[in-house]
TORKOL-4160 file (C-alpha; in steps of 0.2 Angstrom, whole numbers, padded with zeros to 4 digits, m for minus):
331
<pt num="1" X="0000" Y="0000" Z="0000"/>
<pt num="2" X="0011" Y="0014" Z="m0006"/>
<pt num="3" X="0003" Y="0023" Z="m0020"/>
<pt num="4" X="0001" Y="0042" Z="m0018"/>
<pt num="5" X="m0010" Y="0056" Z="m0024"/>
<pt num="6" X="m0001" Y="0068" Z="m0035"/>
<pt num="7" X="m0014" Y="0082" Z="m0032"/>
<pt num="8" X="m0010" Y="0083" Z="m0013"/>
<pt num="9" X="0006" Y="0074" Z="m0011"/>
<pt num="10" X="m0002" Y="0063" Z="0001"/>
<pt num="11" X="m0001" Y="0044" Z="0001"/>
<pt num="12" X="m0018" Y="0037" Z="m0003"/>
<pt num="13" X="m0014" Y="0020" Z="0005"/>
<pt num="14" X="m0006" Y="0018" Z="0021"/>
<pt num="15" X="0001" Y="0002" Z="0030"/>
<pt num="16" X="m0016" Y="0001" Z="0039"/>
<pt num="17" X="m0019" Y="m0017" Z="0036"/>
<pt num="18" X="m0006" Y="m0021" Z="0049"/>
<pt num="19" X="m0017" Y="m0014" Z="0063"/>
<pt num="20" X="m0030" Y="m0028" Z="0059"/>
<pt num="21" X="m0029" Y="m0045" Z="0068"/>
<pt num="22" X="m0020" Y="m0057" Z="0058"/>
<pt num="23" X="m0034" Y="m0069" Z="0055"/>
<pt num="24" X="m0046" Y="m0055" Z="0050"/>
<pt num="25" X="m0032" Y="m0047" Z="0039"/>
<pt num="26" X="m0029" Y="m0064" Z="0030"/>
<pt num="27" X="m0048" Y="m0066" Z="0026"/>
<pt num="28" X="m0052" Y="m0048" Z="0022"/>
<pt num="29" X="m0036" Y="m0038" Z="0019"/>
<pt num="30" X="m0037" Y="m0038" Z="0000"/>
<pt num="31" X="m0055" Y="m0032" Z="0000"/>
<pt num="32" X="m0051" Y="m0018" Z="0012"/>
<pt num="33" X="m0036" Y="m0012" Z="0002"/>
<pt num="34" X="m0046" Y="m0013" Z="m0014"/>
<pt num="35" X="m0061" Y="m0003" Z="m0007"/>
<pt num="36" X="m0049" Y="0010" Z="0001"/>
<pt num="37" X="m0040" Y="0012" Z="m0015"/>
<pt num="38" X="m0056" Y="0015" Z="m0024"/>
<pt num="39" X="m0064" Y="0027" Z="m0012"/>
<pt num="40" X="m0048" Y="0038" Z="m0012"/>
<pt num="41" X="m0046" Y="0039" Z="m0031"/>
<pt num="42" X="m0047" Y="0058" Z="m0035"/>
<pt num="43" X="m0052" Y="0062" Z="m0017"/>
<pt num="44" X="m0048" Y="0078" Z="m0008"/>
<pt num="45" X="m0037" Y="0080" Z="0007"/>
<pt num="46" X="m0052" Y="0079" Z="0019"/>
<pt num="47" X="m0059" Y="0064" Z="0012"/>
<pt num="48" X="m0042" Y="0055" Z="0012"/>
<pt num="49" X="m0040" Y="0059" Z="0031"/>
<pt num="50" X="m0057" Y="0054" Z="0035"/>
<pt num="51" X="m0055" Y="0037" Z="0026"/>
<pt num="52" X="m0039" Y="0034" Z="0035"/>
<pt num="53" X="m0046" Y="0038" Z="0052"/>
<pt num="54" X="m0061" Y="0026" Z="0048"/>
<pt num="55" X="m0051" Y="0011" Z="0043"/>
<pt num="56" X="m0038" Y="0014" Z="0057"/>
<pt num="57" X="m0052" Y="0015" Z="0070"/>
<pt num="58" X="m0061" Y="0000" Z="0063"/>
<pt num="59" X="m0045" Y="m0010" Z="0064"/>
<pt num="60" X="m0041" Y="m0004" Z="0082"/>
<pt num="61" X="m0059" Y="m0009" Z="0088"/>
<pt num="62" X="m0057" Y="m0026" Z="0080"/>
<pt num="63" X="m0040" Y="m0029" Z="0088"/>
<pt num="64" X="m0046" Y="m0023" Z="0106"/>
<pt num="65" X="m0062" Y="m0032" Z="0104"/>
<pt num="66" X="m0072" Y="m0017" Z="0105"/>
<pt num="67" X="m0082" Y="m0019" Z="0089"/>
<pt num="68" X="m0100" Y="m0020" Z="0087"/>
<pt num="69" X="m0099" Y="m0039" Z="0086"/>
<pt num="70" X="m0090" Y="m0041" Z="0102"/>
<pt num="71" X="m0098" Y="m0041" Z="0119"/>
<pt num="72" X="m0087" Y="m0027" Z="0126"/>
<pt num="73" X="m0091" Y="m0016" Z="0111"/>
<pt num="74" X="m0110" Y="m0019" Z="0112"/>
<pt num="75" X="m0109" Y="m0015" Z="0131"/>
<pt num="76" X="m0101" Y="0002" Z="0127"/>
<pt num="77" X="m0113" Y="0005" Z="0113"/>
<pt num="78" X="m0127" Y="0003" Z="0125"/>
<pt num="79" X="m0119" Y="0015" Z="0138"/>
<pt num="80" X="m0113" Y="0028" Z="0126"/>
<pt num="81" X="m0130" Y="0038" Z="0123"/>
<pt num="82" X="m0133" Y="0038" Z="0142"/>
<pt num="83" X="m0116" Y="0044" Z="0146"/>
<pt num="84" X="m0119" Y="0058" Z="0133"/>
<pt num="85" X="m0136" Y="0062" Z="0141"/>
<pt num="86" X="m0128" Y="0063" Z="0158"/>
<pt num="87" X="m0114" Y="0074" Z="0152"/>
<pt num="88" X="m0126" Y="0085" Z="0142"/>
<pt num="89" X="m0138" Y="0087" Z="0156"/>
<pt num="90" X="m0125" Y="0092" Z="0169"/>
<pt num="91" X="m0118" Y="0104" Z="0155"/>
<pt num="92" X="m0135" Y="0113" Z="0154"/>
<pt num="93" X="m0135" Y="0115" Z="0173"/>
<pt num="94" X="m0117" Y="0122" Z="0173"/>
<pt num="95" X="m0120" Y="0134" Z="0159"/>
<pt num="96" X="m0136" Y="0141" Z="0167"/>
<pt num="97" X="m0128" Y="0143" Z="0184"/>
<pt num="98" X="m0113" Y="0152" Z="0176"/>
<pt num="99" X="m0125" Y="0164" Z="0166"/>
<pt num="100" X="m0138" Y="0168" Z="0179"/>
<pt num="101" X="m0130" Y="0164" Z="0196"/>
<pt num="102" X="m0112" Y="0169" Z="0193"/>
<pt num="103" X="m0111" Y="0178" Z="0210"/>
<pt num="104" X="m0114" Y="0161" Z="0219"/>
<pt num="105" X="m0098" Y="0154" Z="0213"/>
<pt num="106" X="m0085" Y="0167" Z="0219"/>
<pt num="107" X="m0080" Y="0183" Z="0213"/>
<pt num="108" X="m0062" Y="0180" Z="0207"/>
<pt num="109" X="m0057" Y="0184" Z="0189"/>
<pt num="110" X="m0067" Y="0194" Z="0177"/>
<pt num="111" X="m0085" Y="0189" Z="0176"/>
<pt num="112" X="m0085" Y="0189" Z="0157"/>
<pt num="113" X="m0070" Y="0177" Z="0157"/>
<pt num="114" X="m0078" Y="0165" Z="0169"/>
<pt num="115" X="m0094" Y="0165" Z="0158"/>
<pt num="116" X="m0083" Y="0162" Z="0142"/>
<pt num="117" X="m0073" Y="0148" Z="0150"/>
<pt num="118" X="m0089" Y="0140" Z="0157"/>
<pt num="119" X="m0097" Y="0141" Z="0140"/>
<pt num="120" X="m0083" Y="0133" Z="0130"/>
<pt num="121" X="m0083" Y="0119" Z="0142"/>
<pt num="122" X="m0102" Y="0115" Z="0142"/>
<pt num="123" X="m0108" Y="0120" Z="0125"/>
<pt num="124" X="m0099" Y="0106" Z="0115"/>
<pt num="125" X="m0109" Y="0093" Z="0126"/>
<pt num="126" X="m0125" Y="0102" Z="0123"/>
<pt num="127" X="m0122" Y="0102" Z="0104"/>
<pt num="128" X="m0117" Y="0084" Z="0105"/>
<pt num="129" X="m0133" Y="0080" Z="0112"/>
<pt num="130" X="m0142" Y="0089" Z="0098"/>
<pt num="131" X="m0132" Y="0080" Z="0085"/>
<pt num="132" X="m0136" Y="0063" Z="0093"/>
<pt num="133" X="m0154" Y="0068" Z="0093"/>
<pt num="134" X="m0153" Y="0071" Z="0075"/>
<pt num="135" X="m0144" Y="0054" Z="0072"/>
<pt num="136" X="m0127" Y="0062" Z="0069"/>
<pt num="137" X="m0117" Y="0051" Z="0081"/>
<pt num="138" X="m0100" Y="0055" Z="0072"/>
<pt num="139" X="m0102" Y="0073" Z="0075"/>
<pt num="140" X="m0108" Y="0070" Z="0093"/>
<pt num="141" X="m0092" Y="0061" Z="0096"/>
<pt num="142" X="m0081" Y="0074" Z="0089"/>
<pt num="143" X="m0090" Y="0088" Z="0099"/>
<pt num="144" X="m0087" Y="0077" Z="0115"/>
<pt num="145" X="m0069" Y="0075" Z="0111"/>
<pt num="146" X="m0067" Y="0094" Z="0108"/>
<pt num="147" X="m0077" Y="0098" Z="0125"/>
<pt num="148" X="m0066" Y="0085" Z="0134"/>
<pt num="149" X="m0050" Y="0093" Z="0127"/>
<pt num="150" X="m0055" Y="0111" Z="0132"/>
<pt num="151" X="m0061" Y="0106" Z="0149"/>
<pt num="152" X="m0044" Y="0097" Z="0152"/>
<pt num="153" X="m0034" Y="0112" Z="0146"/>
<pt num="154" X="m0045" Y="0123" Z="0157"/>
<pt num="155" X="m0042" Y="0112" Z="0172"/>
<pt num="156" X="m0024" Y="0112" Z="0169"/>
<pt num="157" X="m0023" Y="0131" Z="0168"/>
<pt num="158" X="m0034" Y="0132" Z="0184"/>
<pt num="159" X="m0022" Y="0120" Z="0194"/>
<pt num="160" X="m0007" Y="0129" Z="0188"/>
<pt num="161" X="m0014" Y="0147" Z="0191"/>
<pt num="162" X="m0026" Y="0144" Z="0206"/>
<pt num="163" X="m0028" Y="0163" Z="0208"/>
<pt num="164" X="m0037" Y="0164" Z="0191"/>
<pt num="165" X="m0051" Y="0154" Z="0198"/>
<pt num="166" X="m0058" Y="0153" Z="0180"/>
<pt num="167" X="m0073" Y="0142" Z="0185"/>
<pt num="168" X="m0075" Y="0134" Z="0202"/>
<pt num="169" X="m0081" Y="0117" Z="0195"/>
<pt num="170" X="m0065" Y="0113" Z="0185"/>
<pt num="171" X="m0060" Y="0100" Z="0198"/>
<pt num="172" X="m0074" Y="0089" Z="0190"/>
<pt num="173" X="m0062" Y="0087" Z="0175"/>
<pt num="174" X="m0060" Y="0068" Z="0180"/>
<pt num="175" X="m0078" Y="0066" Z="0181"/>
<pt num="176" X="m0080" Y="0072" Z="0163"/>
<pt num="177" X="m0066" Y="0062" Z="0157"/>
<pt num="178" X="m0075" Y="0046" Z="0164"/>
<pt num="179" X="m0091" Y="0051" Z="0155"/>
<pt num="180" X="m0081" Y="0053" Z="0139"/>
<pt num="181" X="m0078" Y="0034" Z="0138"/>
<pt num="182" X="m0092" Y="0035" Z="0125"/>
<pt num="183" X="m0079" Y="0039" Z="0112"/>
<pt num="184" X="m0073" Y="0021" Z="0113"/>
<pt num="185" X="m0090" Y="0014" Z="0108"/>
<pt num="186" X="m0091" Y="0007" Z="0091"/>
<pt num="187" X="m0102" Y="0020" Z="0081"/>
<pt num="188" X="m0111" Y="0007" Z="0071"/>
<pt num="189" X="m0116" Y="m0002" Z="0087"/>
<pt num="190" X="m0125" Y="0014" Z="0094"/>
<pt num="191" X="m0144" Y="0013" Z="0093"/>
<pt num="192" X="m0149" Y="0028" Z="0083"/>
<pt num="193" X="m0168" Y="0023" Z="0081"/>
<pt num="194" X="m0181" Y="0037" Z="0084"/>
<pt num="195" X="m0185" Y="0029" Z="0101"/>
<pt num="196" X="m0167" Y="0028" Z="0107"/>
<pt num="197" X="m0164" Y="0046" Z="0102"/>
<pt num="198" X="m0179" Y="0052" Z="0111"/>
<pt num="199" X="m0174" Y="0042" Z="0126"/>
<pt num="200" X="m0157" Y="0050" Z="0126"/>
<pt num="201" X="m0164" Y="0068" Z="0126"/>
<pt num="202" X="m0177" Y="0063" Z="0139"/>
<pt num="203" X="m0164" Y="0057" Z="0150"/>
<pt num="204" X="m0154" Y="0073" Z="0148"/>
<pt num="205" X="m0169" Y="0084" Z="0152"/>
<pt num="206" X="m0174" Y="0073" Z="0167"/>
<pt num="207" X="m0157" Y="0077" Z="0174"/>
<pt num="208" X="m0155" Y="0095" Z="0169"/>
<pt num="209" X="m0173" Y="0102" Z="0174"/>
<pt num="210" X="m0174" Y="0096" Z="0192"/>
<pt num="211" X="m0155" Y="0100" Z="0195"/>
<pt num="212" X="m0157" Y="0117" Z="0188"/>
<pt num="213" X="m0173" Y="0121" Z="0197"/>
<pt num="214" X="m0166" Y="0116" Z="0214"/>
<pt num="215" X="m0151" Y="0127" Z="0211"/>
<pt num="216" X="m0162" Y="0142" Z="0206"/>
<pt num="217" X="m0174" Y="0139" Z="0221"/>
<pt num="218" X="m0161" Y="0135" Z="0234"/>
<pt num="219" X="m0160" Y="0147" Z="0249"/>
<pt num="220" X="m0143" Y="0154" Z="0246"/>
<pt num="221" X="m0135" Y="0163" Z="0260"/>
<pt num="222" X="m0134" Y="0182" Z="0257"/>
<pt num="223" X="m0115" Y="0182" Z="0257"/>
<pt num="224" X="m0114" Y="0168" Z="0243"/>
<pt num="225" X="m0109" Y="0150" Z="0245"/>
<pt num="226" X="m0103" Y="0149" Z="0263"/>
<pt num="227" X="m0093" Y="0133" Z="0267"/>
<pt num="228" X="m0099" Y="0133" Z="0285"/>
<pt num="229" X="m0117" Y="0139" Z="0282"/>
<pt num="230" X="m0129" Y="0128" Z="0292"/>
<pt num="231" X="m0146" Y="0125" Z="0283"/>
<pt num="232" X="m0162" Y="0119" Z="0291"/>
<pt num="233" X="m0165" Y="0101" Z="0293"/>
<pt num="234" X="m0178" Y="0101" Z="0279"/>
<pt num="235" X="m0165" Y="0109" Z="0267"/>
<pt num="236" X="m0151" Y="0097" Z="0273"/>
<pt num="237" X="m0162" Y="0082" Z="0270"/>
<pt num="238" X="m0167" Y="0088" Z="0253"/>
<pt num="239" X="m0149" Y="0091" Z="0249"/>
<pt num="240" X="m0144" Y="0073" Z="0254"/>
<pt num="241" X="m0159" Y="0065" Z="0245"/>
<pt num="242" X="m0157" Y="0075" Z="0229"/>
<pt num="243" X="m0138" Y="0070" Z="0228"/>
<pt num="244" X="m0144" Y="0053" Z="0222"/>
<pt num="245" X="m0156" Y="0060" Z="0208"/>
<pt num="246" X="m0144" Y="0057" Z="0193"/>
<pt num="247" X="m0140" Y="0039" Z="0198"/>
<pt num="248" X="m0159" Y="0036" Z="0200"/>
<pt num="249" X="m0163" Y="0043" Z="0183"/>
<pt num="250" X="m0149" Y="0032" Z="0175"/>
<pt num="251" X="m0156" Y="0017" Z="0185"/>
<pt num="252" X="m0173" Y="0020" Z="0178"/>
<pt num="253" X="m0166" Y="0020" Z="0160"/>
<pt num="254" X="m0157" Y="0004" Z="0164"/>
<pt num="255" X="m0173" Y="m0004" Z="0170"/>
<pt num="256" X="m0182" Y="0001" Z="0155"/>
<pt num="257" X="m0169" Y="m0006" Z="0143"/>
<pt num="258" X="m0167" Y="m0022" Z="0153"/>
<pt num="259" X="m0186" Y="m0025" Z="0154"/>
<pt num="260" X="m0189" Y="m0021" Z="0135"/>
<pt num="261" X="m0195" Y="m0037" Z="0125"/>
<pt num="262" X="m0182" Y="m0043" Z="0113"/>
<pt num="263" X="m0168" Y="m0031" Z="0118"/>
<pt num="264" X="m0150" Y="m0035" Z="0117"/>
<pt num="265" X="m0146" Y="m0039" Z="0135"/>
<pt num="266" X="m0128" Y="m0035" Z="0134"/>
<pt num="267" X="m0131" Y="m0018" Z="0126"/>
<pt num="268" X="m0145" Y="m0015" Z="0139"/>
<pt num="269" X="m0134" Y="m0020" Z="0153"/>
<pt num="270" X="m0121" Y="m0007" Z="0146"/>
<pt num="271" X="m0133" Y="0007" Z="0153"/>
<pt num="272" X="m0126" Y="0002" Z="0170"/>
<pt num="273" X="m0109" Y="0010" Z="0165"/>
<pt num="274" X="m0118" Y="0026" Z="0164"/>
<pt num="275" X="m0124" Y="0025" Z="0182"/>
<pt num="276" X="m0106" Y="0022" Z="0189"/>
<pt num="277" X="m0099" Y="0040" Z="0186"/>
<pt num="278" X="m0112" Y="0046" Z="0198"/>
<pt num="279" X="m0103" Y="0037" Z="0212"/>
<pt num="280" X="m0095" Y="0055" Z="0212"/>
<pt num="281" X="m0112" Y="0062" Z="0216"/>
<pt num="282" X="m0112" Y="0080" Z="0216"/>
<pt num="283" X="m0119" Y="0090" Z="0231"/>
<pt num="284" X="m0133" Y="0100" Z="0223"/>
<pt num="285" X="m0135" Y="0114" Z="0221"/>
<pt num="286" X="m0116" Y="0115" Z="0222"/>
<pt num="287" X="m0114" Y="0106" Z="0205"/>
<pt num="288" X="m0096" Y="0111" Z="0202"/>
<pt num="289" X="m0089" Y="0102" Z="0217"/>
<pt num="290" X="m0087" Y="0083" Z="0218"/>
<pt num="291" X="m0086" Y="0074" Z="0235"/>
<pt num="292" X="m0068" Y="0072" Z="0241"/>
<pt num="293" X="m0072" Y="0064" Z="0258"/>
<pt num="294" X="m0069" Y="0045" Z="0258"/>
<pt num="295" X="m0085" Y="0042" Z="0268"/>
<pt num="296" X="m0096" Y="0052" Z="0256"/>
<pt num="297" X="m0088" Y="0042" Z="0241"/>
<pt num="298" X="m0091" Y="0025" Z="0250"/>
<pt num="299" X="m0109" Y="0030" Z="0254"/>
<pt num="300" X="m0112" Y="0036" Z="0236"/>
<pt num="301" X="m0104" Y="0019" Z="0229"/>
<pt num="302" X="m0116" Y="0009" Z="0240"/>
<pt num="303" X="m0131" Y="0019" Z="0234"/>
<pt num="304" X="m0126" Y="0016" Z="0216"/>
<pt num="305" X="m0123" Y="m0002" Z="0219"/>
<pt num="306" X="m0140" Y="m0004" Z="0228"/>
<pt num="307" X="m0149" Y="0005" Z="0214"/>
<pt num="308" X="m0141" Y="m0007" Z="0201"/>
<pt num="309" X="m0145" Y="m0022" Z="0211"/>
<pt num="310" X="m0163" Y="m0017" Z="0213"/>
<pt num="311" X="m0165" Y="m0013" Z="0195"/>
<pt num="312" X="m0157" Y="m0029" Z="0189"/>
<pt num="313" X="m0169" Y="m0039" Z="0202"/>
<pt num="314" X="m0184" Y="m0030" Z="0196"/>
<pt num="315" X="m0180" Y="m0033" Z="0178"/>
<pt num="316" X="m0176" Y="m0051" Z="0181"/>
<pt num="317" X="m0192" Y="m0054" Z="0191"/>
<pt num="318" X="m0202" Y="m0045" Z="0177"/>
<pt num="319" X="m0196" Y="m0057" Z="0164"/>
<pt num="320" X="m0198" Y="m0072" Z="0175"/>
<pt num="321" X="m0217" Y="m0068" Z="0180"/>
<pt num="322" X="m0222" Y="m0063" Z="0162"/>
<pt num="323" X="m0237" Y="m0074" Z="0158"/>
<pt num="324" X="m0235" Y="m0085" Z="0143"/>
<pt num="325" X="m0248" Y="m0085" Z="0129"/>
<pt num="326" X="m0256" Y="m0102" Z="0128"/>
<pt num="327" X="m0260" Y="m0108" Z="0111"/>
<pt num="328" X="m0279" Y="m0109" Z="0107"/>
<pt num="329" X="m0285" Y="m0126" Z="0101"/>
<pt num="330" X="m0296" Y="m0125" Z="0086"/>
<pt num="331" X="m0314" Y="m0130" Z="0090"/>
């Protein structure tokens, strides 16, 4: 594979076949090379790069057993839309808080700079959700990648120059990186049916609307967010209970997927992966701050595991007790 394109001076064939597993390469290598050569004939630079990336990604997924035909790939493909929904829902809350409640998140740094930094971190996730809702999963993944890179860079800048305090929820960068595992899902394995896209958007809204409403209705202290401020027993209870809301939403999505007749059980079980990041449950309405206390993290983990166990038990019981249809004998 060494021919080159005289128009762009780019090789139209790369030694990509070596990325494929040996058995697959022996069976399909000639066909892949022929199709790639034909698709790149007279192609422009962008098309050439896109085709290379597509072939390389396919080869890597096959080698790592993350293709849509492998259990691990199907598992990730089931989780990906709900990981996107979780990230987009939280991004909506962060964007609204940054725009309309900036005084509740400290006064360091120029307000316009804080809003701009917050927007470039959150808007890609929101746009990715819209792309996924329109069936454009490839564009959604690129936007998630862009948002993850921007957020990582901003977090690095924040920790290197803490006095800037660009946005106080930057310590959640690790949480967002965990959500970005959706980039590993095989795109041809993601369910982009109308029902699946509707469920993804509904999940994101089920997270964003209650979380945002709680933040806006919260009885904030006059001096802003005070670390040592003592809330009433009612507010404290609401704070503790609402912390688990995102995991509850994801568990309901998992139950619906597991209980659906004829569903791919491996893909449906993948939704459980979208529940796990919420072990780092955020303390609403302080959605920029993850729990750092080991006791809180252990409690959150137990809550998540309990929700997953309950969901799996309900789904299994539902399948077990579903009445069978008896054949009707002709008279």
